[in-house]
C-alpha positions, 0 to 999 in steps of 0.5 A, spaced: 436 496 515 440 501 518 446 504 514 451 499 518 448 493 515 447 496 508 455 497 508 456 490 510 452 488 504 456 492 500 462 490 503 460 483 501 458 484 494 465 488 493 469 482 496 466 477 491 467 482 485 473 484 487 477 478 488 474 475 482 480 477 479 485 474 483 485 467 479 487 471 473 492 474 477 495 467 479 494 464 473 498 469 469 503 469 475 504 461 475 504 460 468 508 466 466 503 466 460 498 471 458 495 468 452 488 470 451 488 475 456 485 482 453 489 487 455 485 493 452 479 490 456 483 490 463 485 497 461 478 499 460 476 496 466 481 500 470 478 506 467 471 504 470 474 502 477 478 509 477 471 512 476 467 508 481 473 510 486 472 517 485 464 516 486 466 512 492 469 518 495 464 523 493 459 518 497 463 517 502 462 509 502 468 505 505 465 499 501 466 502 494 472 505 496 476 499 498 473 495 493 475 499 487 482 500 490 483 493 491 480 492 484 484 497 481 491 494 484 489 487 481 487 490 474 494 494 474 497 487 476 494 483 470 495 489 465 503 489 467 504 481 468 500 481 461 505 486 458 511 483 461 509 476 459 507 478 452 514 480 450 517 473 453 512 470 448 
């Protein structure tokens, strides 16, 4: 396998793991309810994503960088929505 094929596999895997958070974002957004969402878990996950992002820059991997930027933004959105909606409850 050449490096482009390997990067494509990385992008495919990154796409699935990154967009796994989208349903949670939509659920909180639609229902305006974050009951049952562990903010601390998402904060810890965000820290891990930031470290993965740094790693992606170190190894110059487009797949790792892209996935972690998008994942980080989704995590941040979940945290913000959960905090906003927990104040409304």
